[in-house]
C-alpha positions in Angstrom: 148.2 69.9 117.8 144.4 70.4 118.7 142.6 70.8 115.7 142.3 74.5 114.6 139.0 74.0 113.0 137.8 72.8 116.5 138.5 75.6 118.2 137.5 78.2 115.6 134.2 76.8 116.1 134.4 76.8 119.7 134.3 80.3 119.7 131.9 80.9 116.9 129.1 78.6 117.8 128.0 80.9 120.9 127.6 83.7 118.7 125.9 81.8 115.9 123.3 80.7 118.7 122.8 83.8 119.6 122.3 85.4 116.2 119.8 82.5 115.4 118.0 82.7 118.7 117.4 86.5 117.9 116.1 85.6 114.6 113.5 83.3 115.9 112.3 85.4 118.5 111.9 88.3 115.9 109.8 86.4 113.4 108.1 84.9 116.2 107.0 88.6 117.6 106.2 89.6 113.9 103.7 86.3 113.9 102.1 87.2 117.1 101.4 90.5 116.2 100.1 90.0 112.9 97.9 87.1 114.0 96.4 89.3 116.6 96.3 92.1 114.2 94.7 90.0 111.6 92.4 88.8 114.3 91.0 92.0 115.2 90.6 93.0 111.6 90.1 90.3 109.3 90.5 90.6 105.0 87.5 92.8 105.6 85.2 94.5 108.4 82.0 96.0 109.3 81.8 97.5 112.9 78.6 99.4 114.6 80.6 101.3 117.8 80.1 103.7 120.2 82.5 106.5 121.6 82.1 108.2 125.0 84.8 110.7 125.4 85.0 111.5 129.1 86.7 114.3 131.0 86.4 115.5 134.7 83.3 117.5 134.3 81.2 116.4 131.2 81.3 113.2 128.6 79.8 113.0 125.3 78.7 109.9 122.9 79.7 109.3 119.1 77.8 106.8 117.1 80.0 105.5 114.4 80.1 102.8 111.3 83.0 101.9 109.6 84.1 99.4 106.9 87.7 98.6 106.0 89.0 96.1 103.3 93.0 95.1 104.7 94.9 98.0 106.1 95.0 100.3 103.2 91.2 100.6 102.4 89.0 102.5 105.5 85.7 104.5 105.6 84.3 105.8 109.1 80.7 107.5 109.1 79.3 109.6 112.0 76.3 108.8 112.9 75.2 110.6 116.1 75.2 113.3 117.5 73.0 115.4 115.3 75.8 118.1 114.8 78.3 115.6 113.6 75.9 113.3 111.3 77.4 112.5 108.0 81.0 113.3 108.8 82.7 110.8 107.3 86.8 110.1 106.7 88.3 107.8 103.9 91.4 106.2 103.5 93.1 105.0 100.1 96.2 103.8 100.5 98.4 106.4 102.6 95.9 109.4 101.4 92.8 110.2 103.8 90.1 112.5 103.7 87.4 114.4 105.7 84.0 114.9 104.4 82.4 117.6 106.1 78.2 118.1 104.9 77.7 120.9 107.1 80.0 123.1 104.8 80.2 120.8 101.9 83.6 120.1 101.8 86.2 117.3 101.4 89.7 118.0 103.3 92.6 116.3 102.9 94.6 115.3 106.1 98.1 116.0 105.8 100.7 113.9 107.8 101.3 116.7 110.0 98.1 115.8 111.3 98.2 112.3 112.3 99.0 113.0 116.2 96.0 115.6 116.5 92.6 114.2 118.1 90.3 112.5 116.3 86.8 114.3 117.0 88.0 115.9 120.3 88.8 112.1 121.7 91.8 111.0 123.2 92.5 108.8 119.9 94.7 110.5 116.8 93.3 110.4 113.5 96.4 107.8 113.5 94.8 105.7 115.6 91.5 105.5 113.7 92.5 105.7 110.1 95.7 103.6 110.7 97.7 105.1 108.8 100.8 103.5 110.5 101.3 99.5 110.6 101.8 97.8 113.9 103.2 94.6 111.6 104.8 96.5 108.9 105.9 99.5 110.4 107.8 98.3 113.3 110.3 95.8 114.4 109.1 93.2 116.8 110.7 91.6 119.7 109.2 89.4 122.6 110.7 91.1 125.9 108.8 89.6 129.0 106.0 86.9 129.8 103.2 88.4 131.9 99.8 88.3 133.2 96.7 90.6 132.2 93.4 90.1 133.3 94.0 86.6 134.1 95.6 85.9 130.7 99.2 84.7 130.0 100.5 87.4 127.6 103.8 88.4 125.7 104.8 91.4 126.3 106.5 92.7 122.7 108.3 95.8 122.1 107.8 97.5 118.6 110.5 99.8 117.4 110.0 102.1 114.5 111.6 101.1 111.0 114.4 103.7 109.9 112.2 104.6 106.9 108.4 104.3 108.4 106.1 107.3 108.4 104.8 106.4 112.2 104.2 109.1 115.1 105.3 106.5 118.0 108.6 106.3 119.2 108.1 103.0 121.0 104.9 101.1 121.5 104.4 97.5 123.9 101.8 94.8 123.2 100.4 92.8 125.2 99.1 89.8 123.5 97.6 86.8 124.9 99.5 83.3 124.3 96.4 80.9 123.7 93.9 83.3 121.4 96.4 86.0 120.4 94.0 88.7 122.0 95.2 91.9 122.2 94.7 93.3 126.1 96.9 95.9 126.2 99.3 98.9 124.3 101.4 101.3 125.9 102.5 104.1 123.5 105.9 106.3 124.2 107.0 109.2 122.3 110.3 109.8 121.0 112.2 110.6 124.3 110.6 107.6 125.7 107.8 109.2 127.8 104.7 107.2 127.8 102.0 109.1 126.3 98.9 106.9 125.8 97.5 103.6 127.3 95.0 101.4 125.6 93.1 98.7 127.4 91.0 96.3 125.4 88.5 93.7 127.4 85.2 92.5 127.8 86.1 89.3 125.7 83.0 88.2 123.8 82.2 86.4 120.0 81.5 88.6 117.5 81.0 87.0 114.2 83.3 84.0 113.7 85.9 85.2 116.5 86.3 86.0 120.3 87.5 89.3 120.7 87.9 92.0 122.8 85.0 94.3 122.6 85.7 97.3 125.0 88.7 100.0 124.5 89.9 102.4 126.7 92.4 104.9 125.7 93.9 106.7 128.7 96.3 109.4 128.2 99.0 109.5 130.8 99.3 113.5 131.7 95.8 114.1 131.9 93.8 113.3 135.0 90.1 112.4 134.5 90.5 112.2 130.7 89.8 108.8 128.7 88.1 107.7 125.9 85.8 104.6 125.6 84.9 102.9 122.2 82.1 99.9 122.5 82.2 97.5 119.8 78.0 97.2 119.0 78.4 94.6 116.1 81.1 93.2 113.9 81.1 91.5 110.8 84.3 89.8 109.4 85.5 89.0 105.6 82.5 90.8 103.9 82.2 91.0 100.2 82.7 94.5 99.7 84.3 96.2 96.5 87.2 98.7 96.3 84.8 101.2 94.4 82.9 101.5 97.8 85.9 103.3 99.2 85.6 106.3 96.7 85.1 110.2 97.4 81.8 109.8 96.4 80.6 106.9 98.6 82.0 109.0 101.4 79.4 112.0 100.4 76.2 109.8 100.3 77.2 107.0 102.7 74.3 106.1 105.6 
């Protein structure tokens, strides 16, 4: 009689191989996203950038400085145009405030405002203050290999975790295999409709790393609309105390 143990393994091995492969693939996708995200953020950072809001019959430029420490602390200062100068946004953990110097008022942003436009742009409040994390709030899976801007890339599908407070129903991220460059993101709602596409380009050395320095956020259903962010200067792993990210500093930072 044939060995019954061998017979059991005959049927179990394919299933076990599939489970092991799926687990390894998921772990690989997580590591890819984490490396790409760490590269863009560092332990801490200071960034000077310009944001141009483009519409079919007009455009507007906003000058911005930002500071960040990890995923939980960030401060964004508007330097121009004159009407918005001094406006600031502070994130501490899951709480987000907006300082409006013209009316001498601090406004706390509720979670319901995360999908609203940031400064009239095609970015949302969630995009700019990063309330949700592509590393921690989503399940990641490599679904294909592809080429973007001449770079061989992983196409990674990200689906929100059950308990995550996120605004997107699904995200596709395209990350270069060689240097973990973020090159393209596609954002979908819970119904599966494409809402925004973010293209990253103009690869340059910034401080101690090579990164895309131009971002274009393009809404799917508004022809002629887009928002372009150009990074002008980036410093990573700077010495910055947690106390820098305070309500008092948000009001006086220049």
